[in-house]
Each structure stands twice: as structure tokens, then as C-alpha cells.
C-alpha positions in Angstrom: 2.4 -1.4 21.2 3.7 1.9 19.8 7.0 1.3 18.0 8.0 4.9 18.2 7.4 5.3 22.0 8.8 1.9 23.0 11.7 1.5 20.5 12.2 5.0 18.9 11.2 3.6 15.5 10.2 6.4 13.2 9.9 4.5 10.0 9.4 0.9 9.1 9.6 -0.6 5.6 7.2 -3.4 4.7 8.0 -5.3 1.5 5.3 -8.0 1.1 2.8 -9.4 -1.2 -0.8 -8.5 -1.7 -2.3 -10.5 1.1 -0.1 -9.0 3.8 -0.5 -5.5 2.2 -4.2 -5.9 2.5 -4.1 -6.9 6.1 -1.8 -3.9 7.0 -4.0 -1.5 5.1 -7.3 -2.8 6.4 -6.0 -2.5 10.0 -4.8 1.1 9.5 -1.2 0.3 9.9 0.2 2.2 7.0 0.7 6.0 7.1 2.5 6.2 3.7 2.7 4.0 0.7 5.7 4.1 -1.6 5.2 2.1 -4.9 7.7 1.4 -7.7 5.8 0.7 -10.9 7.8 -1.5 -13.3 5.2 -2.0 -16.1 4.8 -5.6 -17.1 1.4 -6.7 -18.4 0.3 -9.8 -16.4 -3.2 -10.9 -15.7 -5.7 -13.6 -15.0 -8.3 -14.2 -12.3 -5.7 -15.9 -10.0 -3.0 -13.2 -10.4 -2.0 -11.6 -7.1 -2.5 -7.8 -6.9 -0.9 -5.0 -4.8 -3.8 -5.4 -2.3 -5.3 -8.8 -2.0 -7.8 -10.2 0.5 -11.6 -10.3 0.8 -13.5 -8.3 -1.9 -14.9 -4.9 -0.9 -18.7 -5.2 -1.3 -20.1 -2.2 0.8 -19.3 1.4 1.2 -18.4 0.8 4.9 -15.8 -1.8 3.9 -14.3 0.7 1.5 -13.7 3.2 4.3 -11.5 0.6 6.0 -8.9 0.8 3.3 -8.2 4.5 3.6 -7.8 7.1 0.9 -4.4 7.6 -0.7 -3.2 11.2 -1.4 -0.4 11.4 -4.0 2.5 13.3 -2.6 5.0 12.8 -5.4 5.6 11.0 -8.7 9.1 10.5 -10.0 10.2 9.0 -13.3 13.1 6.5 -12.8 15.3 4.7 -15.3 13.8 2.2 -17.8 10.4 3.9 -17.6 9.9 2.9 -14.0 7.8 5.2 -11.8 8.0 5.9 -8.1 4.7 6.9 -6.6 4.5 8.2 -3.0 1.2 8.4 -1.2 0.0 9.5 2.2 -2.7 7.3 3.7 -5.6 9.6 4.7 -7.5 7.9 7.5 
């Protein structure tokens, strides 16, 4: 179903966790990615990331994720950064 043709939807915001982000990205459902970076150092092998899901182990699998092209970078208050990317398919 094409949201633009059927409903006139030109833009949809998805605010989710790493697992859902991974599903959307791997299925080619993102055209743009807009990330706010609020730097806090957190880590550990069970810590969720921006894109979770199965590990990428081959070159072919890597191509499913798409390449991101930085379109803008903006410094916000409190040292936050807003990074805007276009997903190159």
C-alpha cells in the first residue's frame, strides 16, 4: 500500500527502538533518517543500539541496510546534535 497515493501522506515520523528501526531499514521503508544525538556514554553487550536485529555477516546483507548520505548537521542546545540523512537505496 502506498500511503501517499491512498491517503495523501507525504511524511511519516517513526520514533521507535533499535529492533523496529532495523526492520524498517532492512525492508527499505526509510527515505530519510533524522537523528538527535544526546551524548551519554552507555555500553555493554546487551545494550540496545540505534539499529538492532540480526548481525550483518556478508556483503549482500550489508546492501539491504542502504547507505546514508548526510544532508545536514546542526548543533543544538546542551551540545546535542541533529543529523539528517537521506537513505540511498
